[in-house]
C-alpha positions in Angstrom: -34.8 -11.1 -36.5 -36.6 -8.4 -34.8 -37.0 -6.6 -31.3 -40.5 -6.6 -30.2 -42.3 -3.9 -28.6 -41.8 -3.3 -25.0 -39.4 -6.2 -24.6 -37.1 -4.1 -22.2 -40.0 -2.6 -20.2 -38.9 -4.1 -16.9 -35.1 -3.1 -17.3 -35.5 0.4 -16.3 -32.1 0.3 -14.4 -30.1 -1.0 -17.5 -27.3 1.2 -18.3 -25.7 -0.4 -21.3 -27.3 -2.7 -24.2 -25.2 -4.3 -26.8 -27.1 -6.2 -29.6 -24.4 -5.9 -32.2 -23.8 -8.8 -34.8 -27.4 -10.4 -34.3 -28.9 -10.3 -37.8 -31.4 -7.7 -36.7 -33.6 -6.5 -39.5 -36.7 -5.0 -37.8 -37.4 -2.6 -34.9 -40.8 -1.7 -33.6 -41.7 1.9 -32.4 -41.7 0.8 -28.7 -38.7 -1.6 -28.9 -36.8 0.4 -26.5 -39.8 1.4 -24.1 -38.8 1.3 -20.4 -35.1 2.1 -21.0 -35.1 5.7 -19.6 -31.8 5.1 -17.9 -30.0 3.6 -20.8 -26.6 5.3 -21.3 -25.0 3.2 -24.2 -26.8 1.3 -27.1 -24.8 -0.6 -29.7 -26.6 -2.0 -32.8 -23.7 -2.3 -35.2 -23.2 -5.1 -37.7 -26.8 -6.0 -38.1 -29.2 -5.5 -41.2 -31.1 -2.4 -40.0 -31.9 -0.2 -42.9 -31.6 3.5 -42.1 -34.7 4.2 -44.3 -37.2 1.6 -43.2 -36.1 0.1 -39.9 -36.0 3.1 -37.5 -39.6 4.3 -37.2 -40.0 7.8 -35.9 -40.2 8.3 -32.2 -38.2 4.9 -31.7 -35.6 6.7 -29.6 -38.1 8.8 -27.6 -37.7 6.6 -24.4 -34.0 6.9 -24.3 -33.8 10.3 -22.6 -30.5 9.4 -20.9 -28.6 7.8 -23.8 -25.2 9.3 -24.4 -23.7 6.7 -26.8 -25.4 5.3 -30.0 -23.6 2.9 -32.4 -25.6 2.0 -35.6 -22.7 1.6 -38.0 -22.1 -1.3 -40.4 -26.0 -1.8 -41.0 -26.0 -1.4 -44.7 -27.6 -4.2 -46.8 -26.1 -2.9 -49.7 -22.7 -1.3 -50.7 -24.3 2.2 -50.6 -25.3 3.4 -47.0 -28.7 5.0 -46.5 -29.2 8.6 -45.3 -30.2 8.4 -41.5 -33.4 10.4 -40.6 -32.7 13.5 -38.4 -36.3 13.2 -37.4 -35.4 9.9 -35.6 -32.2 11.1 -34.0 -33.7 14.3 -32.7 -35.2 12.5 -29.7 -31.8 11.8 -28.2 -31.4 15.0 -26.3 -28.5 13.7 -24.3 -26.5 12.1 -27.0 -22.8 12.8 -26.9 -21.3 10.0 -29.3 -22.8 8.8 -32.5 -21.2 6.0 -34.8 -23.1 5.5 -38.1 -22.8 4.8 -41.8 -22.5 7.9 -44.0 -24.1 8.0 -47.5 -22.6 9.8 -50.5 -24.1 13.2 -50.6 -23.0 14.6 -53.9 -26.3 16.0 -54.7 -27.3 16.8 -51.0 -24.8 18.9 -49.3 -26.1 18.0 -45.7 -25.4 14.5 -44.6 -26.3 15.5 -41.1 -29.8 17.3 -41.6 -31.4 20.1 -39.8 -32.6 18.1 -36.7 -29.1 17.2 -35.8 -28.7 20.8 -34.9 -30.9 20.0 -31.7 -28.3 17.6 -30.5 -26.5 20.3 -28.3 -24.3 17.6 -26.4 -23.1 15.7 -29.6 -19.4 16.0 -29.5 -18.1 12.7 -31.0 -18.9 11.4 -34.5 -17.4 8.2 -35.9 -17.9 6.7 -39.3 -18.8 3.1 -40.1 -19.4 2.5 -43.9 -18.6 5.9 -45.6 -19.1 7.1 -49.0 -18.7 10.7 -48.3 -16.6 12.2 -51.1 -16.4 15.9 -50.3 -16.4 18.5 -47.5 -18.8 21.2 -48.5 -19.9 24.4 -46.7 -23.0 22.8 -45.3 -21.5 19.2 -44.7 -21.3 20.0 -41.0 -23.5 22.9 -40.6 -25.9 21.0 -38.1 -23.1 19.4 -36.0 -21.2 22.5 -34.9 -20.5 21.1 -31.5 -18.3 18.3 -32.6 -15.0 17.8 -30.7 -14.1 14.4 -32.1 -14.6 13.6 -35.8 -13.4 10.2 -37.4 -14.1 10.0 -41.1 -11.0 7.7 -41.6 -12.6 5.5 -44.3 -14.4 8.3 -46.5 -13.0 8.6 -49.8 -12.7 12.4 -49.7 -11.8 13.8 -53.0 -12.7 17.6 -52.7 -12.4 20.1 -50.1 -14.4 23.4 -50.2 -13.9 26.7 -48.4 -15.7 27.1 -45.0 -16.4 23.4 -44.7 -14.5 22.6 -41.6 -13.6 26.1 -40.1 -17.2 26.3 -38.6 -16.2 23.4 -36.1 -14.7 25.8 -33.7 -14.7 23.2 -30.9 -13.0 20.3 -32.9 -10.0 18.8 -31.3 -9.6 15.5 -33.0 -9.9 14.9 -36.7 -9.1 11.6 -38.6 -9.4 11.9 -42.5 -7.2 9.0 -43.4 -7.6 7.2 -46.9 -8.1 10.4 -48.8 -7.4 10.9 -52.4 -6.4 14.6 -52.6 -4.1 16.7 -54.8 -1.8 19.5 -53.5 -4.5 22.3 -53.6 -6.9 20.2 -51.7 -4.3 19.2 -49.1 -3.4 23.0 -48.5 -7.0 23.9 -48.2 -7.8 21.2 -45.8 -4.9 22.3 -43.5 -6.2 26.0 -43.8 -9.7 24.8 -42.8 -8.4 22.6 -39.9 -6.2 25.5 -38.7 -9.3 27.7 -37.9 -10.6 25.1 -35.2 -9.4 24.2 -31.9 -7.5 21.1 -33.2 -5.3 19.0 -31.0 -4.9 15.9 -32.9 -4.9 15.5 -36.7 -4.6 12.0 -38.4 -4.0 11.9 -42.2 -2.9 8.5 -43.0 -3.2 5.7 -45.9 -3.5 8.3 -48.7 -3.7 6.9 -52.2 -0.6 6.4 -54.4 -1.6 9.2 -57.0 -1.2 12.0 -54.6 1.9 14.0 -53.9 5.3 12.5 -52.7 7.1 15.6 -51.5 5.6 16.7 -48.3 4.3 20.3 -48.5 6.4 21.9 -45.5 4.3 25.0 -45.8 1.8 23.2 -43.9 3.7 23.7 -40.8 3.4 27.3 -41.0 -0.4 27.0 -41.3 -0.4 25.6 -37.8 2.1 27.9 -36.2 -0.6 29.8 -34.3 -2.7 26.8 -33.4 -2.9 24.4 -30.5 -2.2 21.4 -32.7 -0.2 18.8 -30.3 -0.1 15.5 -32.3 0.3 15.2 -36.1 -0.1 11.7 -37.6 1.1 11.4 -41.3 1.9 7.7 -41.2 1.3 5.2 -44.0 1.5 7.7 -46.8 3.7 7.9 -49.8 5.8 10.9 -48.8 9.4 10.5 -50.0 10.8 13.9 -49.2 10.2 15.9 -46.1 13.1 18.5 -45.8 11.8 21.9 -46.6 14.1 24.8 -47.4 17.6 23.3 -46.5 16.2 22.1 -43.2 15.4 25.6 -42.1 11.6 24.8 -41.7 10.5 24.5 -38.1 7.7 22.2 -36.7 5.1 24.3 -34.8 6.1 24.9 -31.2 2.7 23.5 -30.1 3.3 20.1 -31.8 4.7 17.6 -29.4 4.2 14.4 -31.5 5.0 13.9 -35.1 4.4 10.6 -36.8 6.0 10.1 -40.5 6.1 6.3 -40.0 5.6 3.8 -42.9 6.0 6.3 -45.6 8.7 6.1 -48.4 11.0 8.9 -46.9 14.5 9.1 -48.1 15.1 12.6 -46.8 13.8 14.2 -43.6 15.0 17.3 -41.9 13.3 20.0 -39.7 14.0 22.3 -36.8 12.1 20.7 -33.9 13.1 22.6 -30.8 9.9 21.7 -28.8 8.9 18.3 -30.2 9.0 15.5 -27.7 8.0 12.3 -29.8 9.2 11.5 -33.3 8.1 8.3 -35.1 10.2 7.6 -38.4 10.1 3.9 -38.5 9.6 1.9 -41.8 11.1 4.5 -44.1 14.4 4.5 -46.3 16.5 7.1 -44.3 19.7 5.2 -44.1 21.8 7.0 -46.8 20.5 10.4 -45.7 21.3 9.8 -42.0 24.8 8.7 -42.9 26.0 12.1 -43.7 23.4 14.6 -42.5 21.4 15.3 -39.3 17.5 15.1 -39.3 17.5 18.0 -36.9 19.6 21.1 -37.2 18.2 22.8 -34.1 20.8 23.9 -31.4 18.4 22.6 -28.7 15.8 19.9 -28.7 13.1 18.4 -26.2 12.9 15.0 -27.8 12.3 12.3 -25.6 11.4 9.5 -28.0 12.8 8.8 -31.5 12.0 5.7 -33.6 14.4 4.9 -36.6 13.6 1.2 -36.8 13.5 -0.3 -40.3 15.2 2.4 -42.2 18.2 0.5 -43.9 20.6 2.4 -41.8 24.3 1.3 -42.2 25.9 4.1 -40.4 24.9 7.3 -38.5 26.8 10.5 -38.4 28.9 10.9 -35.3 27.0 14.0 -34.2 23.4 12.7 -34.9 22.5 12.6 -31.2 24.9 15.1 -29.5 22.1 17.6 -28.8 19.6 15.1 -27.4 20.2 15.5 -23.7 16.6 14.8 -22.9 16.2 11.7 -25.0 14.8 8.8 -23.2 13.9 6.1 -25.7 15.8 5.5 -29.0 14.8 2.6 -31.4 17.3 1.6 -33.9 16.2 -1.9 -34.4 16.0 -3.8 -37.7 18.8 -2.0 -39.3 22.3 -2.7 -40.5 24.5 -0.8 -38.2 27.1 -3.5 -37.3 28.6 -1.1 -34.7 27.8 1.8 -32.5 30.1 4.5 -33.9 28.0 7.6 -33.2 28.3 9.8 -30.0 26.0 8.7 -27.2 27.9 10.5 -24.3 25.3 13.5 -24.1 22.2 11.2 -23.8 22.3 11.4 -20.0 18.6 10.8 -19.7 18.3 7.7 -22.1 16.3 4.9 -20.4 15.7 2.5 -23.5 17.9 1.8 -26.3 16.7 -0.9 -28.8 19.6 -2.4 -30.9 17.9 -5.6 -31.7 18.5 -7.2 -35.2 21.1 -4.7 -36.4 23.8 -7.2 -37.2 26.0 -6.1 -34.4 28.6 -8.6 -32.9 30.3 -6.6 -30.1 30.6 -3.1 -28.6 33.7 -1.2 -28.3 35.5 -0.4 -25.0 34.6 3.2 -25.2 31.0 2.6 -26.0 30.7 0.0 -23.2 32.3 2.4 -20.7 29.9 5.1 -21.7 26.9 2.7 -21.3 28.1 1.5 -17.8 28.1 5.2 -16.6 24.6 5.5 -18.1 23.4 2.5 -16.3 24.1 4.3 -13.1 22.9 7.7 -14.2 19.7 7.0 -16.0 19.1 3.1 -15.5 19.5 2.5 -19.2 18.3 -0.6 -20.6 19.5 -2.1 -23.8 17.9 -4.7 -26.2 20.4 -6.8 -28.3 18.1 -9.4 -29.4 18.0 -11.2 -32.7 21.8 -10.3 -33.2 24.6 -12.9 -33.3 27.1 -11.7 -30.8 30.9 -12.5 -31.3 32.4 -14.9 -28.7 36.2 -14.3 -29.2 39.2 -12.6 -27.7 38.2 -9.2 -29.1 34.8 -9.3 -27.4 35.7 -10.5 -23.9 35.7 -6.9 -22.4 32.2 -6.5 -23.8 30.8 -9.8 -22.5 32.3 -9.3 -19.2 30.7 -5.8 -18.9 27.4 -7.3 -20.1 27.7 -10.1 -17.5 28.3 -7.4 -14.7 25.4 -5.4 -15.9 23.0 -8.2 -17.1 20.0 -6.5 -15.5 20.3 -3.7 -18.1 20.0 -6.0 -21.1 16.6 -7.2 -22.0 16.2 -10.8 -22.3 20.0 -11.4 -22.2 19.5 -15.2 -21.7 18.1 -15.5 -25.2 21.1 -13.8 -27.0 23.1 -15.9 -29.5 26.8 -15.9 -29.5 29.1 -17.2 -32.3 32.8 -18.6 -31.7 35.6 -18.0 -34.0 35.4 -21.7 -35.0 31.8 -21.0 -36.3 29.8 -22.8 -33.6 27.1 -20.8 -31.9 25.6 -21.1 -28.3 22.7 -19.6 -26.5 24.1 -17.3 -23.7 21.8 -18.7 -21.0 24.8 -19.2 -19.0 26.8 -16.0 -19.7 29.1 -16.3 -16.7 30.4 -19.7 -17.8 30.9 -18.5 -21.3 32.9 -15.5 -20.1 35.2 -17.7 -18.0 35.9 -20.1 -20.8 36.8 -17.2 -23.1 39.1 -15.5 -20.6 40.9 -18.9 -20.0 41.3 -19.4 -23.7 42.5 -15.9 -24.4 44.8 -15.7 -21.2 43.9 -11.9 -20.7 42.6 -12.2 -17.3 43.4 -14.1 -14.2 40.7 -16.7 -13.3 38.5 -15.2 -10.6 37.3 -17.8 -7.9 34.3 -17.1 -6.0 34.6 -19.9 -3.6 35.4 -17.4 -0.7 32.3 -15.5 -1.3 30.2 -18.6 -1.6 31.9 -19.8 1.6 31.2 -16.7 3.6 27.7 -16.8 2.4 27.1 -20.5 3.4 28.8 -19.7 6.8 26.5 -16.7 7.2 23.5 -18.9 6.2 24.6 -21.6 8.7 25.3 -19.1 11.5 21.9 -17.3 11.0 20.1 -20.7 10.8 21.7 -21.8 14.2 20.9 -18.6 15.9 17.4 -18.7 14.6 17.0 -22.3 15.8 18.7 -21.5 19.1 16.2 -18.5 19.7 13.3 -20.2 17.9 10.9 -19.9 20.8 12.0 -16.3 21.6 11.4 -15.4 18.0 8.0 -17.1 17.8 7.0 -15.5 21.0 7.9 -12.0 19.9 6.0 -12.6 16.7 3.0 -13.6 18.2 3.0 -10.9 20.8 3.6 -8.3 18.3 0.9 -9.6 16.1 -1.5 -9.8 19.1 -0.9 -6.1 19.8 -2.5 -5.1 16.5 -5.6 -7.3 17.1 -6.5 -6.9 20.6 -6.4 -4.0 23.1 -4.1 -4.9 26.0 -4.5 -3.9 29.7 -2.0 -1.5 31.0 1.1 -3.5 31.8 2.6 -1.1 34.3 -0.2 -1.5 36.7 0.1 -5.3 36.7 -3.7 -5.8 36.0 -4.4 -9.1 34.4 -7.7 -10.4 33.0 -7.2 -13.9 34.5 -5.5 -15.2 37.5 -4.4 -18.3 35.7 -4.3 -19.7 32.2 -4.9 -23.6 32.6 -3.1 -25.5 29.7 -4.0 -29.2 29.4 -4.8 -32.0 26.9 -8.4 -32.7 26.0 -8.3 -36.0 27.8 -8.2 -34.0 31.0 -11.3 -32.1 30.1 -13.5 -33.8 33.0 -10.7 -32.9 35.4 -10.8 -29.2 34.5 -14.8 -29.1 34.5 -15.2 -31.2 37.6 -12.2 -30.3 39.7 -10.5 -27.2 38.6 -13.4 -24.8 37.8 -15.3 -25.7 41.2 -12.3 -25.7 43.4 -10.5 -22.6 41.9 -13.3 -20.4 40.5 -16.3 -21.2 42.6 -14.8 -21.9 45.9 -11.4 -19.9 45.4 -13.0 -17.0 43.6 -10.2 -17.1 41.0 -10.8 -16.3 37.3 -9.4 -19.0 35.0 -8.7 -19.0 31.2 -10.0 -22.2 29.8 -9.3 -22.5 26.0 -12.7 -24.5 25.3 -14.5 -21.6 27.0 -12.6 -18.5 26.8 -10.7 -18.5 23.4 -12.2 -16.0 20.7 -13.7 -17.9 17.9 -12.4 -17.4 14.5 -9.1 -16.0 15.9 -5.8 -17.9 15.1 -5.2 -20.7 17.7 -1.6 -19.4 18.3 -2.7 -15.8 18.7 -5.3 -17.0 21.3 -2.7 -18.8 23.3 -0.2 -16.0 23.4 -2.8 -13.6 24.2 -4.2 -15.9 27.1 -0.8 -16.3 28.6 0.1 -12.5 28.4 -3.3 -11.8 30.0 -2.9 -14.2 32.8 -1.1 -13.9 36.0 0.1 -17.3 36.1 0.0 -20.5 33.5 -0.7 -23.8 35.1 0.1 -26.9 32.9 -1.6 -30.1 33.8 1.2 -32.5 32.9 0.2 -35.8 31.5 1.5 -38.1 28.8 -1.1 -36.7 26.4 0.2 -33.2 27.3 3.7 -34.1 26.4 2.5 -35.8 23.0 0.3 -32.6 22.1 1.9 -30.0 19.7 -0.3 -27.1 21.0 0.2 -28.1 24.8 3.9 -27.9 24.3 3.5 -24.7 22.4 1.7 -23.3 25.3 4.3 -24.5 27.8 7.2 -22.9 25.7 5.1 -19.5 25.2 4.8 -19.5 29.0 8.5 -19.9 29.6 9.2 -17.1 27.0 6.8 -14.9 28.9 8.5 -15.5 32.1 11.9 -14.7 30.7 11.1 -11.6 28.4 7.9 -10.0 29.5 7.9 -10.6 33.4 11.5 -9.8 34.1 12.5 -13.4 35.1 9.4 -13.8 37.5 8.3 -17.4 37.5 4.7 -17.6 36.2 4.7 -21.2 35.1 3.4 -23.9 37.5 3.2 -27.5 36.8 0.7 -30.0 38.1 1.8 -33.7 37.6 -1.6 -35.2 37.1 0.0 -38.7 36.2 3.1 -40.4 37.5 5.8 -39.7 34.8 9.5 -40.6 35.2 12.1 -38.0 34.7 13.2 -39.8 31.5 10.0 -39.0 29.9 10.1 -35.4 30.6 11.8 -32.9 28.2 14.9 -31.2 29.6 13.5 -27.8 30.0 10.4 -29.2 31.9 12.7 -31.4 34.0 14.6 -28.4 35.1 11.4 -26.7 36.2 10.4 -29.8 38.1 13.8 -30.0 40.0 13.4 -26.3 41.0 10.2 -27.6 43.0 7.9 -25.4 40.8 5.4 -28.1 40.7 2.9 -30.2 42.6 1.6 -33.7 42.2 -2.1 -34.4 42.2 -2.7 -36.9 44.9 -6.0 -38.3 43.7 -7.4 -39.3 47.2 -10.0 -37.3 49.2 -7.9 -36.3 51.9 -4.9 -35.3 49.7 -7.1 -33.4 47.3 -8.1 -31.0 50.1 -4.7 -30.1 50.9 -3.9 -29.9 47.1 -6.5 -27.4 46.3 -5.7 -25.3 49.3 -2.2 -25.1 48.0 -3.4 -24.4 44.5 -5.5 -21.4 45.8 -2.6 -20.2 48.0 -0.3 -20.3 45.0 -2.7 -18.2 42.9 -3.1 -15.7 45.6 
């Protein structure tokens, strides 16, 4: 599969192009013509030979490219040497991922034209056969800040190989096969750079098992912040009777997944310590991993370490510790001092074969729940459901929010049966009854008070439902529409006409001509004056609030209409709560309706004579409209 010339010539705005995993085996000289704005190009996992597939000037159009990935493109087990003539056109390149050939005979895997890439700061390997760091290995990539050679089978380190990389901040040289002298030389080389993160993991079984503690002295005057030594075969990291100190600049140290049976350093400034997947149980039973009088540790992971017991004073100085992971050990009980860990937020005790916690420990934890918000994970343990554990279960019930996934905990009774603690309260009550240690606590009064309060609140809400709805819509309206000044009593409309749709002809043919055209009154008619797209309830409340009066055309259709009755009740609320008791509601009985058919609140208004009947005859109509105009005036 190939990329033909100028296939991208019309994509000059393209920023990122990913053609990985496409079985590409041929590129033409102008394959990338037109991609002048391209920032990122990924060609990994194809069949692009470094020797024959990348013609000279192929990258010349890519003036803006900052990231190039061509790794995992070897057709054989031995990667080719990538031509520096080809790469030199990428003047803006910052990050480069490629396969690296074995350069035993040639000491410059990155040849002279690489030196023109002044912005190249990140280099990551794909397939890598580099076996040595020589004096000229990195001579043409001196601007590197990030260097990942984690799969390169490095066996030899030479003087002045890495020290020239003065800007280097991150180095990953995992999977090496070095002896002690090469290790020490490597550390000395790295110490001459601006290193911040150093990763040396997955080293071969044939290398040293005792960690060379003198390494820490090498980094004493550097800016190293994170040191990853995980997945190696170190069994001893103790130094001179625990007197060696971790460099003050180092904030994270990772010795996880080694074979450590001893570990002890002074670490007054370390913040994160990873020691999971080791065999430190016997050592920690009698000794401390940190003899420093003070420490700034915030995170410690001791999971999977075959720990049966911890020395009582193990964590006495850890006043700033926030996360402690002791999961997947064999502790059975918490018998070390936790009282000074005032900042502890996460404590992982999952799968440590613990059945219960003592009164003293639970009282300490209860205090920590309030001080630091501590959360505890007891998952994958079989807790004890018996008379000796009721205090623990009661405290766990009272503080269930501080136990992770407490509904999934298992509990075993003295008779051998087990249950899932998805109903911890019922289990605790059952145990307290059986053991006769506590008086049964009945919560009926609390439930009754709660139900009474709910009933009272519901009753009040129903009693004042129209007031609540009125206040809600008025408040909502104030944020969506500019209101006229209330203190001047200026209204947008003389009257808002509330009517059912069946009376539309009456409104158009009678109301508007007699009140607006003849009477010079401004009416608010919902079919004409409501704002399109606005919520209908908001339109209604705004119309009532902006009108001097509200006139309801009462018909049977009006009484059956939800929104007509909504308008009627909103107008009542307006009279009571916004107009100081002034009657703004006026009823027009357009049909003959008996008193039994009227709602009680409407009947009350009719009995107060705040209404008028429509006569529906020529002479009576004249008097009717005169009275209507007089009412609005």
